C-alpha positions in Angstrom: 100.9 96.2 122.8 103.2 98.8 124.3 100.2 99.6 126.9 100.0 95.8 127.7 104.1 95.9 128.2 103.6 98.8 130.6 101.0 97.6 132.8 102.6 94.1 133.0 105.9 95.5 133.7 104.2 97.8 136.3 102.6 95.1 138.1 106.0 93.0 137.9 107.7 95.9 139.6 105.3 95.9 142.4 106.0 92.3 143.1 109.7 92.7 142.6 109.7 95.8 145.0 108.7 93.5 147.9 112.0 91.6 147.4 113.8 94.9 147.2 112.3 96.1 150.5 113.4 92.9 152.0 117.1 93.4 150.5 117.2 97.1 151.6 116.0 96.2 155.3 118.4 93.4 155.8 121.5 95.3 154.6 124.0 95.5 157.1 127.1 97.4 157.7 129.5 94.5 156.9 131.2 96.5 154.4 133.4 99.3 155.1 131.4 102.3 156.2 131.7 106.2 155.1 133.6 108.0 158.0 130.4 110.3 158.5 128.3 107.0 158.9 130.3 105.6 161.4 129.9 108.8 163.4 126.2 108.6 163.1 125.9 104.9 164.1 128.1 105.6 167.1 125.5 108.5 168.0 122.6 106.0 168.3 121.9 104.3 165.1 121.5 104.8 161.2 119.4 108.1 160.3 115.7 107.5 159.6 115.7 108.9 156.3 113.4 105.7 155.0 110.8 103.4 156.4 111.4 99.9 154.7 108.1 98.8 156.1 106.0 101.4 154.2 104.8 100.5 150.7 107.1 103.2 149.1 109.6 100.9 147.8 107.4 98.7 145.8 105.3 101.6 144.5 108.8 103.0 143.2 109.9 100.1 141.9 106.5 99.7 140.0 106.9 103.1 138.7 110.2 102.6 137.6 109.6 99.5 135.8 106.5 101.0 134.2 108.4 104.2 132.9 111.1 101.9 131.5 108.6 99.7 129.6 106.9 102.8 128.0 110.5 103.9 127.0 111.7 100.6 125.4 108.4 98.9 124.9 108.9 95.6 123.4 112.7 96.1 123.0 114.9 92.9 123.6 117.0 95.1 126.0 113.9 96.0 128.2 114.9 92.9 130.5 118.2 94.2 131.3 116.9 97.8 132.1 114.3 96.3 134.4 117.2 94.6 136.1 119.0 97.8 136.4 116.0 99.5 137.7 115.3 96.9 140.6 119.0 97.0 141.6 119.3 101.0 141.5 116.3 101.2 143.8 117.5 98.8 146.2 121.1 100.5 146.2 119.5 103.8 146.5 117.7 103.0 149.5 120.6 101.1 151.2 122.7 104.1 150.4 120.2 106.5 152.1 120.3 104.3 155.1 123.8 103.4 155.4 126.0 105.7 153.4 127.0 102.6 151.6 126.7 100.9 148.1 126.9 97.4 148.8 128.7 94.9 146.5 126.4 92.1 147.2 123.6 94.1 145.4 125.8 95.9 142.6 127.8 93.3 141.3 124.7 90.8 140.7 122.9 93.5 139.1 125.9 94.4 136.7 126.4 90.9 135.8 122.7 90.3 134.9 122.4 93.4 133.0 125.5 92.9 131.0 124.3 89.2 130.2 120.9 90.4 129.2 122.4 93.1 127.1 124.5 90.8 125.4 121.5 88.4 124.8 119.4 91.5 123.3 122.7 92.1 121.1 122.7 88.6 119.9 118.9 88.7 119.1 118.8 91.9 117.3 122.2 92.0 116.1 123.4 95.2 118.0 126.8 94.4 118.8 127.9 98.1 118.3 125.4 98.9 121.3 127.0 96.4 123.2 130.3 97.5 122.6 129.4 101.2 123.3 127.9 99.8 126.6 131.3 98.9 127.7 132.8 102.1 126.6 130.1 103.9 128.7 131.0 101.6 131.6 134.6 102.5 131.4 133.8 106.3 131.0 131.6 106.5 133.8 134.0 104.2 136.1 137.2 106.4 134.8 135.3 109.8 135.4 134.1 108.9 138.8 137.5 107.1 139.7 139.4 110.6 139.1 137.0 112.4 141.4 137.4 109.8 144.1 141.2 109.9 144.0 141.1 113.7 144.3 138.7 113.8 147.1 138.2 110.2 148.6 136.5 111.7 151.7 133.9 113.2 149.7 133.0 110.5 147.2 133.3 106.9 148.1 134.8 104.1 145.9 131.2 102.3 145.9 129.9 105.4 143.9 132.7 104.8 141.6 131.3 101.4 140.8 128.0 102.3 140.5 129.1 104.8 137.8 130.4 101.9 135.8 126.9 100.2 136.1 125.0 103.1 135.2 127.3 104.4 132.4 126.9 100.8 130.8 123.4 101.1 130.8 123.5 104.6 129.4 126.4 103.6 126.8 123.9 101.0 125.3 121.7 104.1 124.1 124.3 106.6 123.6 127.8 108.0 124.9 126.0 111.4 125.1 123.7 110.0 127.8 126.6 108.7 130.1 127.6 112.5 130.1 124.2 113.8 130.7 123.5 111.1 133.3 126.6 112.1 135.3 126.0 115.8 134.9 122.3 115.4 136.0 123.3 113.7 139.2 125.8 116.2 140.2 123.4 118.8 139.4 120.6 117.4 141.4 123.1 116.7 144.3 124.2 120.3 144.3 120.7 121.7 144.3 119.2 119.9 147.1 122.3 120.5 149.3 121.8 124.3 148.6 118.1 124.0 149.5 119.0 121.8 152.7 121.7 124.4 153.8 119.2 127.3 153.2 116.6 125.6 155.5 119.3 124.8 158.1 118.9 121.3 157.6 122.5 120.7 156.6 125.8 122.1 157.6 128.6 122.8 154.9 130.7 119.9 156.2 127.7 117.3 156.0 127.4 115.0 153.2 124.6 113.4 151.4 124.6 110.0 149.9 125.5 110.4 146.5 124.4 107.0 145.0 120.5 108.0 144.8 121.5 111.2 142.7 123.6 109.0 140.5 120.7 106.9 140.1 118.2 109.7 139.4 120.7 111.2 136.9 120.7 107.9 135.1 116.9 107.8 134.9 116.6 111.2 133.4 118.9 110.5 130.9 117.2 107.0 129.9 113.7 108.5 130.0 114.2 112.1 128.7 117.8 112.3 127.5 116.9 112.4 123.9 115.0 115.7 123.9 117.5 117.0 126.4 120.5 116.7 124.4 118.8 117.6 120.9 117.8 120.8 122.8 121.3 121.2 123.8 122.8 120.4 120.4 120.1 123.1 118.9 
């Protein structure tokens, strides 16, 4: 049964990934841009970090869907996490291109995920999990808001909103995964920054779009958070 769910969700992810590609490719800079992105646009256009006409976004979405299906199986919360996966891939791709986390993608993802989590709570009587998801979303938002207020040039408010979305998803599982997801995102960004600086591809004052790292950290916490937290506690 789990294998069928994984295969079905993987195929669904390939199909949804086509829509994700369209959303990522047609995203515009209508919302306020990060100052460094404005300078890049003035210098000749957005950075060519990703090609939206290649199959990588559908393949990535399919892989994320399959991994989430393997993690949750036939759990009633799986649809909520699939919505999160599709939205997170689209947000990451747009952030890589425009240094922007678009509200028109983030808010519908948050609303749809919250509604599906509420439905899962009603089906399985998991109201405590739903309440913990709310706490996780507030914790993610609050932690990133403090960092944004301390260093607004280094962390955009879009990242704060994204942390609320990811924190709610992680909180549904456990509050420990909220902490782990944020930590993993910061760690991944720091490590890649060091590698790029050592390779001469990044100057100290340059910034990286942080959204993809938050998403990657959250996925690590969702898919492998249990063993990591057990190892840390032990």
